[in-house]
LUMKOLGU-521412 format. One record per atom (N, C-alpha, C, O): residue number from 1; residue in one letter; atom name; x negated, y negated, z. Coordinates in steps of 0.1 Angstrom, whole numbers, m for minus. Example, Ala and Ser with C-alpha at 12.3 -4.5 7.8 and 13.67 -1.06 7.14 Angstrom:
BEGIN
   pos   code   site       u       v       w
     1      A      N    m132      57      78
     1      A     CA    m123      45      78
     1      A      C    m132      33      78
     1      A      O    m142      33      85
     2      S      N    m128      22      71
     2      S     CA    m137      11      71
     2      S      C    m129       0      79
     2      S      O    m134     m11      80
// end
This chain:
BEGIN
   pos   code   site       u       v       w
     1      M      N      m8      11       0
     1      M     CA       0       0       0
     1      M      C      m8     m12       0
     1      M      O     m17     m14       8
     2      S      N      m6     m21      m9
     2      S     CA     m13     m34     m10
     2      S      C      m6     m43       1
     2      S      O       6     m43       2
     3      L      N     m14     m51       9
     3      L     CA      m8     m60      19
     3      L      C      m7     m74      12
     3      L      O     m15     m83      15
     4      D      N       2     m75       3
     4      D     CA       4     m88      m3
     4      D      C      19     m92      m2
     4      D      O      27     m84       4
     5      G      N      22    m103      m7
     5      G     CA      37    m108      m6
     5      G      C      41    m109       9
     5      G      O      34    m116      16
     6      H      N      52    m103      12
     6      H     CA      57    m104      25
     6      H      C      51     m92      35
     6      H      O      55     m91      46
     7      A      N      43     m84      29
     7      A     CA      39     m71      36
     7      A      C      33     m74      50
     7      A      O      38     m69      61
     8      V      N      24     m83      50
     8      V     CA      17     m85      63
     8      V      C      27     m91      73
     8      V      O      28     m87      85
     9      R      N      35    m101      69
     9      R     CA      44    m106      78
     9      R      C      55     m97      83
     9      R      O      58     m97      95
    10      L      N      60     m88      74
    10      L     CA      70     m79      78
    10      L      C      65     m67      87
    10      L      O      72     m62      96
    11      N      N      52     m64      84
    11      N     CA      46     m54      93
    11      N      C      43     m60     107
    11      N      O      45     m54     117
    12      Q      N      39     m73     107
    12      Q     CA      37     m78     120
    12      Q      C      49     m80     128
    12      Q      O      49     m78     140
    13      L      N      61     m82     121
    13      L     CA      73     m83     128
    13      L      C      78     m70     134
    13      L      O      83     m68     145
    14      A      N      75     m59     125
    14      A     CA      79     m46     130
    14      A      C      70     m42     142
    14      A      O      75     m34     151
    15      Q      N      57     m46     143
    15      Q     CA      48     m43     153
    15      Q      C      49     m53     165
    15      Q      O      42     m51     174
    16      G      N      58     m62     165
    16      G     CA      61     m71     176
    16      G      C      51     m82     177
    16      G      O      51     m89     188
    17      T      N      42     m85     167
    17      T     CA      33     m96     169
    17      T      C      38    m109     162
    17      T      O      32    m119     162
    18      R      N      51    m108     157
    18      R     CA      58    m120     152
    18      R      C      72    m119     159
    18      R      O      78    m108     161
    19      S      N      77    m130     163
    19      S     CA      90    m131     170
    19      S      C     102    m129     161
    19      S      O     102    m134     150
    20      V      N     111    m121     164
    20      V     CA     124    m119     156
    20      V      C     131    m133     154
    20      V      O     136    m136     143
    21      E      N     131    m141     164
    21      E     CA     137    m154     163
    21      E      C     131    m163     152
    21      E      O     137    m169     143
    22      D      N     117    m163     152
    22      D     CA     110    m172     142
    22      D      C     112    m165     129
    22      D      O     115    m173     119
    23      E      N     111    m153     127
    23      E     CA     112    m146     115
    23      E      C     127    m147     109
    23      E      O     129    m147      97
    24      T      N     136    m146     118
    24      T     CA     150    m148     113
    24      T      C     152    m161     108
    24      T      O     159    m163      97
    25      R      N     146    m172     114
    25      R     CA     147    m186     108
    25      R      C     140    m187      95
    25      R      O     145    m193      85
    26      W      N     128    m180      93
    26      W     CA     122    m179      80
    26      W      C     131    m172      70
    26      W      O     132    m177      59
    27      F      N     137    m162      73
    27      F     CA     146    m154      65
    27      F      C     158    m163      59
    27      F      O     161    m164      48
    28      E      N     163    m170      70
    28      E     CA     175    m179      67
    28      E      C     171    m190      57
    28      E      O     179    m194      50
    29      G      N     159    m194      57
    29      G     CA     154    m204      48
    29      G      C     151    m200      33
    29      G      O     149    m208      25
    30      L      N     151    m187      31
    30      L     CA     149    m182      18
    30      L      C     161    m184       9
    30      L      O     173    m185      13
    31      D      N     159    m184      m4
    31      D     CA     170    m184     m13
    31      D      C     176    m170     m15
    31      D      O     170    m160     m11
    32      P      N     188    m169     m20
    32      P     CA     195    m156     m21
    32      P      C     187    m145     m26
    32      P      O     188    m134     m21
    33      A      N     180    m148     m37
    33      A     CA     172    m138     m43
    33      A      C     160    m134     m34
    33      A      O     157    m122     m33
    34      G      N     154    m143     m28
    34      G     CA     144    m140     m19
    34      G      C     148    m132      m7
    34      G      O     140    m123      m3
    35      R      N     160    m135      m2
    35      R     CA     166    m127       9
    35      R      C     168    m112       5
    35      R      O     165    m102      12
    36      R      N     173    m111      m7
    36      R     CA     175     m96     m13
    36      R      C     161     m90     m14
    36      R      O     160     m78     m11
    37      D      N     152     m97     m19
    37      D     CA     138     m90     m20
    37      D      C     133     m86      m6
    37      D      O     127     m75      m5
    38      V      N     134     m94       4
    38      V     CA     130     m91      17
    38      V      C     137     m79      23
    38      V      O     131     m70      28
    39      L      N     150     m79      22
    39      L     CA     158     m68      25
    39      L      C     154     m54      19
    39      L      O     154     m44      25
    40      D      N     152     m55       6
    40      D     CA     147     m44      m1
    40      D      C     134     m39       3
    40      D      O     131     m27       4
    41      E      N     125     m48       6
    41      E     CA     112     m44      11
    41      E      C     112     m38      25
    41      E      O     104     m29      28
    42      L      N     120     m44      34
    42      L     CA     122     m37      47
    42      L      C     128     m24      46
    42      L      O     125     m15      53
    43      A      N     137     m22      37
    43      A     CA     144      m8      35
    43      A      C     133       1      30
    43      A      O     132      12      36
    44      F      N     125      m3      20
    44      F     CA     113       6      15
    44      F      C     104       9      27
    44      F      O     101      21      28
    45      Y      N     100       0      35
    45      Y     CA      92       3      46
    45      Y      C      98      12      57
    45      Y      O      91      21      62
    46      A      N     110      10      59
    46      A     CA     117      19      69
    46      A      C     118      33      64
    46      A      O     116      43      71
    47      S      N     120      35      50
    47      S     CA     120      48      44
    47      S      C     106      53      45
    47      S      O     104      65      48
    48      Q      N      96      46      41
    48      Q     CA      82      51      42
    48      Q      C      78      56      56
    48      Q      O      71      65      58
    49      A      N      84      48      66
    49      A     CA      80      52      80
    49      A      C      89      64      85
    49      A      O      89      68      96
    50      R      N      97      69      75
    50      R     CA     106      80      78
    50      R      C     117      77      89
    50      R      O     119      85      98
    51      A      N     123      66      88
    51      A     CA     133      63      98
    51      A      C     144      74      97
    51      A      O     148      77      86
    52      G      N     148      79     109
    52      G     CA     158      90     109
    52      G      C     170      86     118
    52      G      O     171      75     123
    53      E      N     178      96     119
    53      E     CA     191      94     126
    53      E      C     187      91     141
    53      E      O     195      85     148
    54      E      N     176      97     146
    54      E     CA     172      95     160
    54      E      C     168      81     163
    54      E      O     166      77     174
    55      D      N     166      73     152
    55      D     CA     161      59     153
    55      D      C     172      48     154
    55      D      O     170      37     157
    56      R      N     185      53     150
    56      R     CA     196      43     148
    56      R      C     199      35     160
    56      R      O     198      23     159
    57      E      N     202      41     171
    57      E     CA     206      34     183
    57      E      C     195      25     188
    57      E      O     198      13     192
    58      A      N     184      29     189
    58      A     CA     172      21     192
    58      A      C     171       9     184
    58      A      O     168      m2     189
    59      A      N     173      11     171
    59      A     CA     171       0     162
    59      A      C     182     m10     164
    59      A      O     179     m22     163
    60      I      N     194      m6     166
    60      I     CA     205     m15     168
    60      I      C     203     m23     181
    60      I      O     206     m35     181
    61      L      N     198     m17     191
    61      L     CA     195     m24     203
    61      L      C     184     m34     202
    61      L      O     186     m45     206
    62      R      N     173     m29     195
    62      R     CA     162     m39     193
    62      R      C     165     m50     184
    62      R      O     159     m61     186
    63      A      N     175     m48     175
    63      A     CA     178     m59     165
    63      A      C     186     m70     172
    63      A      O     187     m81     168
    64      G      N     193     m66     184
    64      G     CA     200     m76     191
    64      G      C     213     m80     183
    64      G      O     217     m92     184
    65      I      N     218     m71     175
    65      I     CA     230     m74     168
    65      I      C     242     m67     175
    65      I      O     240     m59     183
    66      K      N     254     m71     172
    66      K     CA     266     m64     178
    66      K      C     268     m51     172
    66      K      O     265     m48     160
    67      P      N     272     m41     181
    67      P     CA     274     m28     176
    67      P      C     284     m27     164
    67      P      O     284     m18     157
    68      G      N     293     m37     163
    68      G     CA     304     m37     153
    68      G      C     300     m44     141
    68      G      O     307     m44     131
    69      D      N     288     m51     141
    69      D     CA     283     m57     128
    69      D      C     283     m47     117
    69      D      O     281     m35     120
    70      T      N     286     m50     105
    70      T     CA     288     m42      94
    70      T      C     275     m33      92
    70      T      O     275     m21      89
    71      A      N     263     m40      93
    71      A     CA     250     m33      91
    71      A      C     249     m22     101
    71      A      O     244     m11      97
    72      A      N     253     m24     114
    72      A     CA     252     m14     123
    72      A      C     262      m2     121
    72      A      O     259      10     123
    73      V      N     273      m6     117
    73      V     CA     283       4     114
    73      V      C     279      13     101
    73      V      O     281      25     101
    74      L      N     273       6      92
    74      L     CA     268      13      80
    74      L      C     257      23      84
    74      L      O     256      35      80
    75      L      N     247      19      93
    75      L     CA     236      27      96
    75      L      C     241      39     104
    75      L      O     235      50     102
    76      R      N     252      37     112
    76      R     CA     257      49     119
    76      R      C     266      59     110
    76      R      O     269      70     114
    77      A      N     269      54      98
    77      A     CA     279      61      90
    77      A      C     272      74      82
    77      A      O     279      82      76
    78      G      N     259      75      83
    78      G     CA     252      85      76
    78      G      C     237      85      78
    78      G      O     232      75      84
    79      P      N     230      94      73
    79      P     CA     216      94      73
    79      P      C     210      81      68
    79      P      O     213      76      57
    80      P      N     200      75      76
    80      P     CA     195      62      72
    80      P      C     191      61      57
    80      P      O     194      52      50
    81      H      N     184      71      52
    81      H     CA     179      71      38
    81      H      C     192      68      28
    81      H      O     190      62      18
    82      T      N     203      73      32
    82      T     CA     214      70      22
    82      T      C     221      57      25
    82      T      O     229      53      17
    83      Q      N     219      51      37
    83      Q     CA     226      39      41
    83      Q      C     218      26      38
    83      Q      O     223      15      38
    84      L      N     205      27      36
    84      L     CA     197      16      35
    84      L      C     201       7      23
    84      L      O     203      m5      24
    85      R      N     204      13      11
    85      R     CA     208       6      m1
    85      R      C     221      m2       3
    85      R      O     223     m14       0
    86      K      N     230       5      10
    86      K     CA     243      m2      13
    86      K      C     240     m14      22
    86      K      O     247     m25      20
    87      I      N     232     m13      31
    87      I     CA     229     m24      40
    87      I      C     222     m36      32
    87      I      O     226     m47      34
    88      C      N     213     m32      23
    88      C     CA     206     m42      15
    88      C      C     217     m50       6
    88      C      O     215     m62       3
    89      A      N     227     m43       2
    89      A     CA     238     m48      m6
    89      A      C     248     m57       0
    89      A      O     257     m62      m6
    90      L      N     247     m59      14
    90      L     CA     258     m67      21
    90      L      C     258     m81      16
    90      L      O     247     m87      12
    91      P      N     269     m88      16
    91      P     CA     271    m101      11
    91      P      C     262    m111      19
    91      P      O     259    m108      31
    92      G      N     260    m123      14
    92      G     CA     252    m132      21
    92      G      C     254    m136      35
    92      G      O     245    m138      43
    93      Y      N     266    m137      39
    93      Y     CA     270    m140      53
    93      Y      C     266    m128      62
    93      Y      O     267    m130      74
    94      Q      N     264    m116      58
    94      Q     CA     260    m105      66
    94      Q      C     245    m102      65
    94      Q      O     241     m92      71
    95      Q      N     237    m110      58
    95      Q     CA     224    m106      55
    95      Q      C     215    m109      68
    95      Q      O     205    m102      69
    96      V      N     218    m118      76
    96      V     CA     209    m120      88
    96      V      C     210    m108      98
    96      V      O     200    m102     102
    97      P      N     222    m104     101
    97      P     CA     222     m91     109
    97      P      C     215     m79     102
    97      P      O     208     m71     109
    98      A      N     217     m78      88
    98      A     CA     210     m67      81
    98      A      C     196     m69      82
    98      A      O     189     m59      85
    99      F      N     190     m81      81
    99      F     CA     176     m84      82
    99      F      C     171     m79      95
    99      F      O     162     m71      96
   100      R      N     177     m84     106
   100      R     CA     173     m80     120
   100      R      C     174     m65     122
   100      R      O     166     m59     129
   101      L      N     184     m58     116
   101      L     CA     185     m43     118
   101      L      C     174     m36     110
   101      L      O     168     m27     115
   102      L      N     172     m40      98
   102      L     CA     162     m33      90
   102      L      C     148     m35      95
   102      L      O     140     m26      95
   103      A      N     145     m47     100
   103      A     CA     133     m50     107
   103      A      C     131     m42     120
   103      A      O     120     m37     123
   104      A      N     142     m40     127
   104      A     CA     142     m32     139
   104      A      C     140     m18     136
   104      A      O     133     m11     143
   105      L      N     147     m12     126
   105      L     CA     146       1     122
   105      L      C     132       6     117
   105      L      O     126      16     120
   106      F      N     127      m3     109
   106      F     CA     113      m2     104
   106      F      C     103      m2     117
   106      F      O      94       6     118
   107      G      N     106     m11     126
   107      G     CA      97     m11     138
   107      G      C      98       2     146
   107      G      O      87       7     150
   108      V      N     110       7     149
   108      V     CA     111      19     157
   108      V      C     105      31     150
   108      V      O      98      39     157
   109      A      N     107      32     137
   109      A     CA     101      44     129
   109      A      C      86      42     129
   109      A      O      79      52     131
   110      D      N      81      30     127
   110      D     CA      67      27     126
   110      D      C      60      29     140
   110      D      O      49      34     140
   111      D      N      67      26     150
   111      D     CA      60      29     164
   111      D      C      58      43     165
   111      D      O      47      47     169
   112      R      N      67      52     161
   112      R     CA      64      66     162
   112      R      C      54      71     152
   112      R      O      45      79     156
   113      R      N      53      65     140
   113      R     CA      42      68     131
   113      R      C      29      65     136
   113      R      O      19      73     135
   114      R      N      28      53     141
   114      R     CA      14      49     147
   114      R      C       9      57     158
   114      R      O      m3      59     159
   115      V      N      18      62     166
   115      V     CA      14      72     177
   115      V      C      10      84     170
   115      V      O      m1      89     173
   116      Q      N      17      89     160
   116      Q     CA      13     102     154
   116      Q      C       0     102     148
   116      Q      O      m8     111     148
   117      C      N      m4      89     141
   117      C     CA     m17      89     134
   117      C      C     m28      81     143
   117      C      O     m38      77     137
   118      A      N     m26      80     155
   118      A     CA     m35      73     164
   118      A      C     m49      80     163
   118      A      O     m50      92     164
   119      G      N     m59      72     162
   119      G     CA     m73      77     162
   119      G      C     m78      82     149
   119      G      O     m90      84     147
   120      Q      N     m68      85     140
   120      Q     CA     m73      90     127
   120      Q      C     m66      82     115
   120      Q      O     m67      86     103
   121      C      N     m60      71     119
   121      C     CA     m52      63     110
   121      C      C     m62      54     101
   121      C      O     m70      47     106
   122      T      N     m60      55      88
   122      T     CA     m66      46      78
   122      T      C     m57      36      72
   122      T      O     m61      29      63
   123      H      N     m43      36      77
   123      H     CA     m35      27      71
   123      H      C     m38      13      74
   123      H      O     m38       9      86
   124      G      N     m40       4      65
   124      G     CA     m44      m9      67
   124      G      C     m33     m18      75
   124      G      O     m36     m27      83
   125      W      N     m20     m14      74
   125      W     CA      m9     m21      80
   125      W      C      m8     m17      95
   125      W      O      m2     m24     102
   126      H      N     m15      m7      98
   126      H     CA     m16      m3     113
   126      H      C     m27     m10     120
   126      H      O     m29      m8     132
   127      H      N     m35     m17     113
   127      H     CA     m47     m24     119
   127      H      C     m46     m40     116
   127      H      O     m56     m46     113
   128      L      N     m34     m45     117
   128      L     CA     m32     m60     115
   128      L      C     m36     m67     127
   128      L      O     m36     m79     127
// end
């Protein structure tokens, strides 16, 4: 993975070295196409980190969104790998909770992956 574009920023957010509040403001300032790109990128990273059903509730809690937000309902409706596209496709007014949830899902899954590869990891994004 090349650490270009938003990659460093989103990995730092997932690792907790950037604040969710600051990054949510950054996300809100993007144009609609930019928001879609960021959501797609987060979904890709969550998938690459192998986000699973066991990560759903922790991600919803970490995201700080309401359990009834559409993004949370979608995530609970099936395996994450099938729900990510649906979350990315939410309309503009639901994109902020989607951003927070996808960032949290990536973070939860990535936390597990970093523990699994500790001491032998050569992933650049785990050494930010």
